[in-house]
NULO-694005 format. One line per field, with one value per residue (C-alpha): y, z, x. Coordinates in steps of 0.1 Angstrom, whole numbers. Layout:
<sites>
Y = c(Y | ...) $
Z = c(Z | ...) $
X = c(X | ...) $
</sites>
This chain:
<sites>
Y = c(1687 | 1715 | 1727 | 1762 | 1765 | 1766 | 1801 | 1802 | 1833 | 1822 | 1786 | 1772 | 1769 | 1734 | 1730 | 1725 | 1691 | 1684 | 1651 | 1668 | 1684 | 1716 | 1700 | 1715 | 1702 | 1667 | 1635 | 1599 | 1583 | 1548 | 1560 | 1554 | 1577 | 1548 | 1548 | 1583 | 1586 | 1551 | 1545 | 1540 | 1520 | 1525 | 1514 | 1545 | 1545 | 1507 | 1503 | 1503 | 1537 | 1557 | 1577 | 1609 | 1603 | 1600 | 1633 | 1624 | 1635 | 1602 | 1592 | 1557 | 1537 | 1504 | 1477 | 1486 | 1523 | 1514 | 1494 | 1522 | 1547 | 1525 | 1519 | 1487 | 1493 | 1516 | 1541 | 1547 | 1559 | 1588 | 1605 | 1608 | 1616 | 1651 | 1658 | 1625 | 1619 | 1585 | 1592 | 1558 | 1545 | 1510 | 1484 | 1474 | 1508 | 1529 | 1562 | 1573 | 1610 | 1623 | 1661 | 1664 | 1639 | 1609 | 1591 | 1582 | 1558 | 1526 | 1506 | 1491 | 1516 | 1536 | 1532 | 1548 | 1579 | 1566 | 1533 | 1508 | 1480 | 1450 | 1436 | 1451 | 1439 | 1464 | 1461 | 1479 | 1475 | 1493 | 1464 | 1444 | 1471 | 1474 | 1446 | 1441 | 1456 | 1427 | 1413 | 1444 | 1455 | 1490 | 1511 | 1538 | 1567 | 1585 | 1619 | 1634 | 1618 | 1585 | 1577 | 1568 | 1540 | 1530 | 1535 | 1543 | 1553 | 1570 | 1606 | 1614 | 1592 | 1556 | 1535 | 1505 | 1479 | 1457 | 1425 | 1410 | 1384 | 1350 | 1351 | 1326 | 1329 | 1306 | 1332 | 1339 | 1362 | 1359 | 1391 | 1390 | 1421 | 1427 | 1459 | 1476 | 1469 | 1432 | 1436 | 1403 | 1402 | 1377 | 1380 | 1353 | 1350 | 1320 | 1321 | 1288 | 1283 | 1250 | 1247 | 1270 | 1282 | 1280 | 1298 | 1298 | 1325 | 1323 | 1349 | 1352 | 1379 | 1375 | 1406 | 1408 | 1437 | 1445 | 1475 | 1509 | 1524 | 1515 | 1507 | 1512 | 1490 | 1461 | 1448 | 1474 | 1486 | 1489 | 1459 | 1439 | 1402 | 1394 | 1370 | 1369 | 1345 | 1350 | 1326 | 1332 | 1308 | 1322 | 1301 | 1313 | 1292 | 1305 | 1334 | 1354 | 1340 | 1339 | 1331 | 1343 | 1328 | 1345 | 1335 | 1353 | 1345 | 1366 | 1364 | 1391 | 1391 | 1421 | 1447 | 1476 | 1504 | 1519 | 1554 | 1571 | 1599 | 1635 | 1645 | 1648 | 1641 | 1609 | 1598 | 1607 | 1586 | 1554 | 1564 | 1587 | 1594 | 1629 | 1631 | 1635 | 1635 | 1615 | 1595 | 1562 | 1553 | 1535 | 1511 | 1487 | 1468 | 1459 | 1469 | 1440 | 1436 | 1402 | 1395 | 1366 | 1374 | 1353 | 1359 | 1344 | 1359 | 1348 | 1371 | 1361 | 1380 | 1374 | 1394 | 1394 | 1408 | 1443 | 1445 | 1430 | 1414 | 1411 | 1393 | 1396 | 1374 | 1377 | 1367 | 1381 | 1373 | 1384 | 1381 | 1409 | 1416 | 1449 | 1456 | 1492 | 1510 | 1541 | 1561 | 1554 | 1550 | 1527 | 1550 | 1529 | 1560 | 1565 | 1528 | 1527 | 1498 | 1491 | 1457 | 1456 | 1424 | 1420 | 1392 | 1402 | 1387 | 1402 | 1388 | 1409 | 1405 | 1429 | 1425 | 1449 | 1456 | 1479 | 1487 | 1513 | 1526 | 1553 | 1581 | 1564 | 1545 | 1531 | 1512 | 1498 | 1476 | 1461 | 1455 | 1438 | 1432 | 1417 | 1422 | 1407 | 1425 | 1415 | 1440 | 1441 | 1470 | 1464 | 1494 | 1486 | 1510 | 1510 | 1524 | 1549 | 1559 | 1569 | 1591 | 1608 | 1613 | 1629 | 1652 | 1662 | 1667 | 1689 | 1711 | 1714 | 1728 | 1751 | 1754 | 1764 | 1733 | 1720 | 1754 | 1743 | 1718 | 1744 | 1732 | 1760 | 1773 | 1793 | 1764 | 1743 | 1769 | 1772 | 1801 | 1806 | 1805 | 1773 | 1748 | 1712 | 1701 | 1723 | 1710 | 1674 | 1680 | 1688 | 1659 | 1635 | 1664 | 1672 | 1636 | 1634 | 1665 | 1651 | 1618 | 1636 | 1651 | 1617 | 1626 | 1601 | 1594 | 1626 | 1637 | 1603 | 1604 | 1637 | 1625 | 1593 | 1609 | 1632 | 1603 | 1582 | 1612 | 1619 | 1584 | 1572 | 1558 | 1520 | 1516 | 1535 | 1558 | 1589 | 1601 | 1634 | 1619 | 1593 | 1561 | 1571 | 1559 | 1523 | 1525 | 1514 | 1540 | 1533 | 1541 | 1569 | 1599 | 1621 | 1610 | 1576 | 1549 | 1554 | 1528 | 1546 | 1573 | 1591 | 1590 | 1604 | 1631 | 1642 | 1650 | 1660 | 1671 | 1657 | 1671 | 1656 | 1623 | 1623 | 1628 | 1604 | 1576 | 1578 | 1585 | 1555 | 1531 | 1547 | 1545 | 1508 | 1502 | 1522 | 1504 | 1478 | 1466 | 1465 | 1481 | 1466 | 1474 | 1461 | 1467 | 1444 | 1455 | 1433 | 1443 | 1430 | 1455 | 1450 | 1474 | 1474 | 1496 | 1502 | 1525 | 1537 | 1559 | 1571 | 1591 | 1607 | 1624 | 1657 | 1665 | 1651 | 1671 | 1675 | 1647 | 1647 | 1621 | 1615 | 1590 | 1581 | 1556 | 1547 | 1532 | 1516 | 1506 | 1486 | 1481 | 1463 | 1469 | 1458 | 1471 | 1449 | 1460 | 1455 | 1465 | 1441 | 1428 | 1434 | 1471 | 1487 | 1515 | 1508 | 1481 | 1479 | 1487 | 1459 | 1469 | 1457 | 1425 | 1438 | 1429 | 1452 | 1478 | 1476 | 1507 | 1516 | 1548 | 1544 | 1528 | 1540 | 1567 | 1587 | 1556 | 1536 | 1498 | 1480 | 1448 | 1427 | 1431 | 1434 | 1468 | 1464 | 1493 | 1494 | 1520 | 1524 | 1551 | 1558 | 1583 | 1591 | 1602 | 1612 | 1631 | 1653 | 1659 | 1679 | 1673 | 1690 | 1674 | 1702 | 1678 | 1643 | 1655 | 1678 | 1678 | 1701 | 1690 | 1704 | 1682 | 1682 | 1651 | 1640 | 1613 | 1594 | 1576 | 1557 | 1567 | 1545 | 1540 | 1552 | 1521 | 1528 | 1547 | 1569 | 1599 | 1629 | 1646 | 1618 | 1602 | 1565 | 1569 | 1595 | 1608 | 1599 | 1620 | 1638 | 1659 | 1679 | 1685 | 1710 | 1706 | 1718 | 1702 | 1698 | 1669 | 1677 | 1664 | 1687 | 1687 | 1654 | 1638 | 1646 | 1669 | 1660 | 1685 | 1675 | 1699 | 1700 | 1728 | 1719 | 1730 | 1708 | 1713 | 1686 | 1680 | 1658 | 1651 | 1622 | 1636 | 1615 | 1632 | 1625 | 1635 | 1622 | 1617 | 1607 | 1596 | 1609 | 1582 | 1584 | 1593 | 1606 | 1639 | 1655 | 1686 | 1706 | 1716 | 1731 | 1726 | 1740 | 1732 | 1725 | 1694 | 1699 | 1671 | 1674 | 1648 | 1657 | 1636 | 1660 | 1631 | 1594 | 1589 | 1615 | 1618 | 1646 | 1644 | 1653 | 1671 | 1700 | 1702 | 1731 | 1725 | 1748 | 1733 | 1748 | 1737 | 1757 | 1742 | 1723 | 1714 | 1718 | 1691 | 1712 | 1683 | 1661 | 1686 | 1706 | 1744 | 1772 | 1766 | 1732 | 1749 | 1745 | 1764 | 1784 | 1762 | 1738 | 1701 | 1680 | 1664 | 1683 | 1702 | 1733 | 1727 | 1696 | 1690 | 1658 | 1657 | 1628 | 1624 | 1593 | 1589 | 1558 | 1550 | 1523 | 1503 | 1485 | 1448 | 1449 | 1464 | 1497 | 1517 | 1536 | 1563 | 1576 | 1600 | 1608 | 1639 | 1649 | 1681 | 1682 | 1714 | 1717 | 1704 | 1709 | 1680 | 1659 | 1673 | 1709 | 1728 | 1699 | 1706 | 1687 | 1706 | 1704 | 1676 | 1664 | 1629 | 1617 | 1583 | 1571 | 1540 | 1529 | 1498 | 1478 | 1459 | 1430 | 1435 | 1403 | 1412 | 1380 | 1397 | 1431 | 1445 | 1476 | 1496 | 1518 | 1541 | 1555 | 1587 | 1591 | 1622 | 1605 | 1632 | 1633 | 1632 | 1632 | 1615 | 1627 | 1634 | 1609 | 1586 | 1587 | 1589 | 1626 | 1623 | 1611 | 1636 | 1616 | 1632 | 1607 | 1607 | 1584 | 1590 | 1578 | 1554 | 1568 | 1562 | 1527 | 1512 | 1478 | 1458 | 1440 | 1411 | 1401 | 1371 | 1367 | 1334) $
Z = c(2001 | 2022 | 2020 | 2031 | 2065 | 2063 | 2063 | 2084 | 2067 | 2031 | 2027 | 1992 | 1979 | 1967 | 1930 | 1918 | 1901 | 1876 | 1892 | 1925 | 1907 | 1927 | 1960 | 1993 | 2028 | 2033 | 2052 | 2042 | 2063 | 2055 | 2041 | 2006 | 1988 | 1988 | 2026 | 2032 | 2070 | 2083 | 2118 | 2122 | 2153 | 2171 | 2205 | 2214 | 2249 | 2254 | 2244 | 2211 | 2201 | 2170 | 2161 | 2162 | 2198 | 2210 | 2225 | 2212 | 2180 | 2161 | 2124 | 2115 | 2083 | 2073 | 2053 | 2020 | 2024 | 2031 | 1999 | 1979 | 1994 | 1983 | 2020 | 2027 | 2062 | 2092 | 2079 | 2047 | 2069 | 2082 | 2048 | 2046 | 2082 | 2097 | 2123 | 2118 | 2102 | 2096 | 2076 | 2078 | 2056 | 2070 | 2085 | 2116 | 2130 | 2123 | 2140 | 2145 | 2150 | 2161 | 2165 | 2166 | 2194 | 2186 | 2199 | 2174 | 2195 | 2175 | 2204 | 2234 | 2261 | 2256 | 2246 | 2218 | 2224 | 2203 | 2215 | 2189 | 2196 | 2176 | 2186 | 2220 | 2225 | 2230 | 2204 | 2223 | 2199 | 2166 | 2150 | 2153 | 2145 | 2107 | 2096 | 2064 | 2067 | 2051 | 2064 | 2087 | 2101 | 2107 | 2120 | 2146 | 2150 | 2184 | 2187 | 2219 | 2252 | 2258 | 2291 | 2309 | 2287 | 2266 | 2293 | 2293 | 2262 | 2246 | 2252 | 2215 | 2209 | 2200 | 2169 | 2171 | 2144 | 2146 | 2125 | 2113 | 2136 | 2125 | 2115 | 2110 | 2072 | 2049 | 2028 | 2014 | 1992 | 1970 | 1957 | 1933 | 1925 | 1899 | 1891 | 1881 | 1898 | 1897 | 1922 | 1929 | 1959 | 1969 | 1998 | 2008 | 2034 | 2044 | 2070 | 2080 | 2106 | 2122 | 2141 | 2154 | 2181 | 2166 | 2136 | 2122 | 2101 | 2084 | 2062 | 2044 | 2027 | 2005 | 1991 | 1968 | 1948 | 1933 | 1946 | 1932 | 1940 | 1912 | 1927 | 1905 | 1927 | 1936 | 1937 | 1935 | 1969 | 1987 | 1976 | 1995 | 2003 | 2032 | 2041 | 2070 | 2083 | 2108 | 2123 | 2146 | 2164 | 2179 | 2203 | 2216 | 2248 | 2259 | 2253 | 2278 | 2273 | 2243 | 2237 | 2208 | 2201 | 2177 | 2163 | 2139 | 2122 | 2097 | 2080 | 2061 | 2043 | 2020 | 2008 | 2024 | 2046 | 2020 | 2025 | 2003 | 2005 | 1994 | 1998 | 1962 | 1968 | 1986 | 1959 | 1932 | 1949 | 1936 | 1903 | 1873 | 1872 | 1881 | 1915 | 1914 | 1947 | 1928 | 1906 | 1909 | 1942 | 1952 | 1981 | 1992 | 2015 | 2005 | 2032 | 2045 | 2069 | 2083 | 2108 | 2122 | 2143 | 2161 | 2186 | 2202 | 2223 | 2241 | 2246 | 2270 | 2273 | 2298 | 2304 | 2341 | 2351 | 2358 | 2341 | 2315 | 2319 | 2294 | 2297 | 2271 | 2275 | 2249 | 2241 | 2212 | 2202 | 2173 | 2160 | 2139 | 2119 | 2101 | 2081 | 2070 | 2048 | 2071 | 2048 | 2018 | 1993 | 1979 | 1989 | 2009 | 2026 | 2042 | 2049 | 2077 | 2082 | 2112 | 2121 | 2146 | 2160 | 2183 | 2202 | 2221 | 2237 | 2257 | 2279 | 2287 | 2306 | 2309 | 2330 | 2321 | 2337 | 2323 | 2329 | 2325 | 2340 | 2329 | 2333 | 2339 | 2317 | 2335 | 2328 | 2351 | 2346 | 2356 | 2333 | 2336 | 2311 | 2312 | 2283 | 2276 | 2252 | 2238 | 2213 | 2198 | 2177 | 2156 | 2140 | 2112 | 2097 | 2078 | 2093 | 2064 | 2077 | 2110 | 2092 | 2073 | 2106 | 2121 | 2092 | 2092 | 2130 | 2127 | 2100 | 2119 | 2148 | 2126 | 2088 | 2090 | 2110 | 2082 | 2071 | 2083 | 2054 | 2028 | 2030 | 2047 | 2043 | 2012 | 1994 | 2002 | 1993 | 2029 | 2052 | 2088 | 2079 | 2059 | 2067 | 2079 | 2045 | 2027 | 2049 | 2043 | 2005 | 2009 | 2032 | 2003 | 1986 | 2017 | 2022 | 1988 | 1995 | 2027 | 2010 | 1983 | 2011 | 2026 | 2055 | 2050 | 2086 | 2101 | 2113 | 2129 | 2145 | 2162 | 2172 | 2188 | 2205 | 2223 | 2231 | 2247 | 2264 | 2282 | 2297 | 2328 | 2325 | 2329 | 2336 | 2369 | 2361 | 2365 | 2331 | 2321 | 2287 | 2301 | 2282 | 2256 | 2281 | 2275 | 2237 | 2220 | 2200 | 2163 | 2168 | 2143 | 2166 | 2171 | 2200 | 2201 | 2204 | 2232 | 2252 | 2245 | 2226 | 2260 | 2265 | 2230 | 2236 | 2268 | 2245 | 2211 | 2223 | 2215 | 2179 | 2173 | 2187 | 2164 | 2133 | 2141 | 2160 | 2159 | 2122 | 2109 | 2131 | 2120 | 2083 | 2087 | 2098 | 2070 | 2041 | 2039 | 2075 | 2091 | 2125 | 2142 | 2176 | 2193 | 2223 | 2236 | 2257 | 2276 | 2296 | 2316 | 2318 | 2340 | 2340 | 2363 | 2360 | 2374 | 2357 | 2358 | 2336 | 2338 | 2317 | 2336 | 2319 | 2339 | 2318 | 2286 | 2266 | 2288 | 2297 | 2320 | 2314 | 2339 | 2342 | 2361 | 2356 | 2380 | 2362 | 2377 | 2355 | 2369 | 2345 | 2347 | 2319 | 2310 | 2288 | 2277 | 2255 | 2252 | 2230 | 2200 | 2201 | 2163 | 2168 | 2175 | 2163 | 2184 | 2199 | 2237 | 2250 | 2259 | 2295 | 2293 | 2273 | 2238 | 2218 | 2206 | 2225 | 2216 | 2218 | 2211 | 2197 | 2191 | 2222 | 2250 | 2277 | 2269 | 2254 | 2286 | 2280 | 2291 | 2294 | 2284 | 2319 | 2322 | 2336 | 2353 | 2357 | 2373 | 2379 | 2383 | 2374 | 2384 | 2375 | 2376 | 2343 | 2337 | 2316 | 2322 | 2293 | 2290 | 2259 | 2249 | 2225 | 2205 | 2187 | 2172 | 2147 | 2165 | 2195 | 2212 | 2236 | 2258 | 2275 | 2294 | 2294 | 2307 | 2294 | 2308 | 2292 | 2314 | 2316 | 2303 | 2296 | 2271 | 2251 | 2231 | 2253 | 2283 | 2269 | 2289 | 2305 | 2294 | 2322 | 2320 | 2327 | 2317 | 2332 | 2324 | 2299 | 2309 | 2288 | 2294 | 2265 | 2263 | 2235 | 2222 | 2194 | 2173 | 2155 | 2134 | 2105 | 2083 | 2054 | 2062 | 2071 | 2037 | 2052 | 2081 | 2097 | 2126 | 2141 | 2171 | 2184 | 2210 | 2230 | 2248 | 2272 | 2272 | 2301 | 2300 | 2263 | 2254 | 2225 | 2205 | 2193 | 2181 | 2211 | 2229 | 2222 | 2205 | 2178 | 2184 | 2191 | 2197 | 2232 | 2247 | 2266 | 2283 | 2267 | 2270 | 2242 | 2234 | 2206 | 2193 | 2163 | 2145 | 2128 | 2104 | 2087 | 2062 | 2044 | 2018 | 1997 | 1974 | 1956 | 1961 | 1936 | 1945 | 1976 | 1983 | 2013 | 2029 | 2059 | 2069 | 2098 | 2113 | 2138 | 2155 | 2178 | 2197 | 2220 | 2252 | 2268 | 2251 | 2273 | 2257 | 2267 | 2267 | 2282 | 2252 | 2228 | 2220 | 2217 | 2219 | 2183 | 2193 | 2214 | 2196 | 2221 | 2202 | 2171 | 2158 | 2164 | 2136 | 2110 | 2120 | 2090 | 2099 | 2072 | 2057 | 2033 | 2021 | 1995 | 1981 | 1954 | 1945 | 1919 | 1913 | 1881 | 1881 | 1849 | 1854 | 1855 | 1848 | 1881 | 1893 | 1880 | 1907 | 1902 | 1931 | 1936 | 1968 | 1970 | 1997 | 2002 | 2031 | 2041 | 2044 | 2076 | 2098 | 2093 | 2120 | 2112 | 2114 | 2081 | 2063 | 2060 | 2039 | 2012 | 2008 | 1986 | 1971 | 1963 | 1941 | 1942 | 1918 | 1915 | 1890 | 1899 | 1883 | 1907 | 1895 | 1901 | 1922 | 1943 | 1931 | 1917 | 1910 | 1890 | 1899 | 1881 | 1905 | 1907 | 1937 | 1932 | 1899 | 1889 | 1897 | 1922 | 1935 | 1973 | 2000 | 2033 | 2059 | 2064 | 2089 | 2102 | 2123 | 2091 | 2094 | 2120 | 2094 | 2067 | 2047 | 2050 | 2040 | 2031 | 2019 | 1995 | 1989 | 1960 | 1925 | 1905 | 1910 | 1892 | 1889 | 1887 | 1915 | 1907 | 1936 | 1938 | 1966 | 1974) $
X = c(290 | 275 | 240 | 230 | 214 | 176 | 162 | 130 | 119 | 124 | 113 | 113 | 78 | 69 | 62 | 27 | 23 | -3 | -12 | -19 | -49 | -46 | -56 | -44 | -48 | -60 | -52 | -47 | -74 | -86 | -120 | -133 | -157 | -183 | -184 | -173 | -172 | -177 | -165 | -127 | -121 | -88 | -74 | -53 | -69 | -66 | -103 | -121 | -133 | -141 | -110 | -131 | -140 | -104 | -90 | -55 | -38 | -38 | -34 | -46 | -42 | -57 | -39 | -56 | -47 | -11 | -9 | -25 | 1 | 30 | 39 | 59 | 73 | 70 | 95 | 74 | 45 | 65 | 67 | 29 | 20 | 18 | 45 | 62 | 97 | 113 | 144 | 161 | 188 | 187 | 164 | 183 | 191 | 159 | 150 | 114 | 108 | 74 | 71 | 109 | 114 | 137 | 167 | 194 | 215 | 221 | 236 | 219 | 228 | 196 | 160 | 140 | 118 | 90 | 74 | 65 | 40 | 30 | -4 | 0 | 36 | 64 | 91 | 118 | 148 | 147 | 165 | 133 | 107 | 110 | 87 | 67 | 32 | 14 | -20 | -23 | -56 | -43 | -14 | -20 | 4 | -2 | 15 | 28 | 37 | 18 | 34 | 1 | -12 | 18 | 44 | 81 | 99 | 69 | 80 | 76 | 46 | 37 | 32 | 9 | 7 | -24 | -25 | -57 | -73 | -86 | -122 | -150 | -148 | -129 | -109 | -75 | -55 | -24 | -8 | 22 | 42 | 69 | 87 | 120 | 153 | 143 | 115 | 97 | 73 | 46 | 22 | -2 | -30 | -52 | -79 | -95 | -123 | -114 | -147 | -174 | -151 | -116 | -101 | -66 | -49 | -15 | 3 | 36 | 55 | 86 | 103 | 133 | 148 | 181 | 201 | 193 | 227 | 251 | 285 | 315 | 337 | 314 | 278 | 250 | 238 | 205 | 187 | 160 | 158 | 135 | 107 | 83 | 57 | 29 | 3 | -26 | -50 | -82 | -102 | -135 | -135 | -169 | -192 | -171 | -136 | -113 | -76 | -55 | -21 | 2 | 36 | 59 | 92 | 112 | 146 | 165 | 198 | 202 | 226 | 208 | 220 | 243 | 258 | 283 | 308 | 301 | 338 | 348 | 385 | 377 | 353 | 379 | 406 | 391 | 374 | 378 | 341 | 331 | 313 | 276 | 256 | 229 | 253 | 272 | 290 | 321 | 326 | 353 | 329 | 294 | 269 | 249 | 220 | 211 | 184 | 165 | 135 | 109 | 82 | 51 | 23 | -8 | -37 | -65 | -97 | -125 | -157 | -167 | -201 | -189 | -155 | -132 | -98 | -70 | -37 | -9 | 21 | 49 | 84 | 105 | 141 | 163 | 199 | 212 | 244 | 250 | 281 | 285 | 311 | 313 | 335 | 313 | 341 | 367 | 396 | 420 | 433 | 399 | 390 | 365 | 341 | 318 | 303 | 274 | 260 | 230 | 215 | 184 | 154 | 125 | 98 | 68 | 36 | 6 | -26 | -53 | -87 | -113 | -150 | -176 | -208 | -232 | -207 | -174 | -149 | -118 | -87 | -60 | -31 | 2 | 32 | 65 | 93 | 127 | 152 | 186 | 209 | 243 | 258 | 293 | 306 | 337 | 355 | 380 | 406 | 438 | 469 | 467 | 432 | 447 | 473 | 445 | 426 | 457 | 461 | 424 | 424 | 455 | 439 | 406 | 427 | 448 | 447 | 484 | 494 | 517 | 532 | 566 | 567 | 556 | 520 | 504 | 468 | 476 | 492 | 461 | 436 | 423 | 417 | 407 | 370 | 372 | 345 | 350 | 339 | 365 | 392 | 383 | 387 | 425 | 435 | 445 | 463 | 482 | 490 | 506 | 526 | 540 | 548 | 567 | 589 | 595 | 572 | 544 | 532 | 544 | 510 | 503 | 537 | 530 | 496 | 506 | 536 | 513 | 490 | 518 | 534 | 502 | 501 | 519 | 555 | 551 | 588 | 584 | 613 | 592 | 602 | 585 | 579 | 554 | 549 | 575 | 600 | 588 | 592 | 623 | 642 | 649 | 686 | 688 | 687 | 719 | 740 | 723 | 716 | 691 | 672 | 638 | 621 | 617 | 655 | 661 | 636 | 655 | 684 | 670 | 635 | 601 | 602 | 636 | 626 | 595 | 617 | 645 | 627 | 589 | 585 | 605 | 585 | 552 | 562 | 570 | 534 | 517 | 502 | 474 | 476 | 442 | 435 | 404 | 390 | 359 | 337 | 310 | 280 | 256 | 226 | 197 | 169 | 138 | 108 | 78 | 48 | 13 | -12 | -47 | -68 | -104 | -128 | -157 | -187 | -190 | -221 | -236 | -211 | -181 | -157 | -127 | -99 | -71 | -44 | -12 | 15 | 44 | 74 | 105 | 134 | 163 | 193 | 226 | 251 | 286 | 314 | 342 | 371 | 408 | 437 | 441 | 477 | 479 | 473 | 506 | 530 | 561 | 582 | 589 | 624 | 648 | 643 | 607 | 616 | 609 | 579 | 551 | 532 | 495 | 473 | 437 | 422 | 385 | 369 | 391 | 392 | 423 | 439 | 437 | 435 | 404 | 424 | 394 | 379 | 342 | 332 | 299 | 275 | 241 | 214 | 177 | 152 | 116 | 90 | 53 | 38 | 3 | -22 | -52 | -77 | -108 | -130 | -162 | -186 | -202 | -225 | -225 | -199 | -175 | -153 | -128 | -102 | -73 | -47 | -15 | 6 | 40 | 63 | 93 | 122 | 147 | 183 | 210 | 247 | 272 | 280 | 312 | 336 | 341 | 359 | 371 | 341 | 318 | 297 | 292 | 255 | 230 | 198 | 162 | 143 | 111 | 88 | 56 | 33 | 4 | -21 | -54 | -73 | -104 | -120 | -150 | -171 | -191 | -216 | -233 | -200 | -184 | -157 | -135 | -111 | -88 | -63 | -40 | -17 | 9 | 39 | 64 | 93 | 120 | 144 | 175 | 171 | 194 | 213 | 237 | 269 | 304 | 326 | 357 | 393 | 416 | 391 | 356 | 330 | 292 | 282 | 250 | 247 | 217 | 203 | 171 | 148 | 114 | 90 | 58 | 37 | 5 | -9 | -38 | -56 | -85 | -105 | -131 | -154 | -173 | -189 | -194 | -166 | -140 | -119 | -94 | -73 | -39 | -23 | -1 | 23 | 43 | 71 | 95 | 121 | 150 | 177 | 173 | 204 | 232 | 261 | 296 | 321 | 353 | 372 | 362 | 377 | 346 | 347 | 322 | 313 | 298 | 272 | 238 | 217 | 191 | 194 | 166 | 169 | 183 | 161 | 129 | 115 | 95 | 68 | 55 | 25 | 9 | -18 | -40 | -66 | -85 | -113 | -133 | -152 | -178 | -177 | -210 | -207 | -169 | -160 | -143 | -113 | -96 | -69 | -50 | -21 | -1 | 21 | 45 | 66 | 90 | 108 | 146 | 161 | 191 | 214 | 230 | 265 | 275 | 272 | 255 | 218 | 193 | 173 | 136 | 122 | 90 | 77 | 48 | 33 | 6 | -15 | -42 | -62 | -89 | -111 | -132 | -169 | -172 | -141 | -123 | -93 | -76 | -47 | -28 | -1 | 19 | 49 | 67 | 86 | 69 | 88 | 122 | 130 | 166 | 161 | 188 | 182 | 206 | 243 | 254 | 282 | 313 | 335 | 332 | 359 | 384 | 373 | 348 | 314 | 287 | 250 | 223 | 194 | 159 | 151 | 147 | 115 | 102 | 73 | 55 | 24 | 4 | -19 | -42 | -65 | -91 | -108) $
</sites>
């Protein structure tokens, strides 16, 4: 299913919705009409500050606001934040995109471009970053490079989740939620002061929901089943010293991460139901995500006479399994399953010093982290899948590739300009035509003949037919029998040998036999950094901030793969003792066997990143700022294969960002307007793409890109009962250099120079309105609506772009006058909008183009009791 390329000059206008009440421009800040512009404290500069005093583009949300917005995890935040996209179809391989900057690598050879922190602890692997946002004090989203204070891998920005600390009050909360699709959630919090100096806090969150994708060939898909537990112990050792110990544990086992085919012929091969991109799906393997995560941290604070000291020591570990039906169908001719397992642990230590005088604020620190990763990727096909791959590859190269069999372009309804998607639609049809001629397997025969012929002759005979000299002939060739296919080819030619010897052996292997390949990666990554940042008051109104960080990353990495003895097309010649001749197609450099040997790689990267900011305080309510900042992301390793022209390592990313902004409150602090305009230049952008041969696999290349945009956030409280809020963002990105890997089979058509980056909408609007009625002694009635419109976006696959969409969430709450309890009715995607996520997945290499979609309308009730 192809979507027209976005037209920058003719964007679809978002529809007006009655529940939006005509509002335009606003932002979802954590302020209520009752306390319109109370101070919002953030720690974006590693010290507590009012958000309006921080010369950084930052959006902050407290726990109550997240609940009112219908946000359950980090990805949900992206839909309601200017300049942020988090289009994620699964929990264990999320991608965070801030201002068009992201890294989509799902293995462990690279790092993310957006740094995520949980209570000051870096959560480097995306598999462990999607956690329930229960008992959260706030979430801060920092936009633009944050290399100075948040370190490496923050080239796009940083997300900081801050949980609630233990307090000296005995209090608790239980919230029970129920909704459609069998939703059953329970959140609980208990805070206990154990003494005047010690307090304990524990929270739990259990979430369950049935799948919302109806699967015609198995259990419904995209359900939820996870639970998490957190505990914190705070000890005020003295007036100047405190210790905060935190522990977390979570477990997940759910049918999430479901994608489905948009290739109608593939969908129709397993059902008589007409294809509908928003209808029922088929799948021969139920997707499943399992994760077990644990972590502990110790935060020590001490106030010296002239400065403060903080130490954060942390350890996190997780085990993850993700099974995905990559072809998104139950068609056995396109069977493609991937299984990814992760075992990861990370130790980190930060020492931070800070102080201030009349005109100077300063922060300095040291950080160290050591991470162990162990990742295995398994790809599973049928032999029939490989035949369809060979057919599809042949047609992509030449739509008349099968004209010799009477199945040319005209017979298939193709022409020279047919898209990849159009070609994919005729693969099954062509397969049936070839089978009717007794030629089932002919495409694969030709493909593997070329593969073997390109390899060295293991017999040492010097045959011009390469490894074919080692393969036993079937004995049906004219003038035979021959001792090998290579010998037959010397007499009847390659084409003759394919027909009389290769094809019969290929046909004997077709059917339900499974073809599995695997590759294992391990790594030990160490990172060291030292940083310093100052803010100096040049005058009473003018401040200069400057910071530098030196980062050194040292990484070792291994790749281990080997031919599976069960994967073979041919038998060996008698001269080599007979038996089978295994081969690999997915994880190998030109088909060369890894032999199970551990290939060790090592590299290190270092960089100095920094920032320079000038901010001018117009008055107590308004500030202007200008900044230039750089960011750094370490290089890494291609995890899956080394294809032709693919380097085993890739360079570090570097970005420079220029920004001007304003933060201002007007009309007695009833109107807040924050804006930021920026331009960035990206070097060595680590771009994930399907490249390589014989079957394309994901590898990273280094590209260059530019981006420019505007974030505008407005918050208005015209009365003490009414709040109108929202935001607008504009983003224009462009590849300025996109290397084409001709040796990996790419062509000039694969050059994306001058094109926008994938999954970065040019325009995005969020709107919010909340009204509160006071019902005297009964309590308050609060009605809230959140609306989002996201522009169309370039998709991750050529010719498959994602249309614009809109979402509307609504919530009606009754709050008891004493604050003891509340009841809320809510609905997310209230208008039941059909929303596509992103075209994705390696199954595009076999002719099944897949996509995922956002949930339909969900609704439910929350009952909360406070004590």
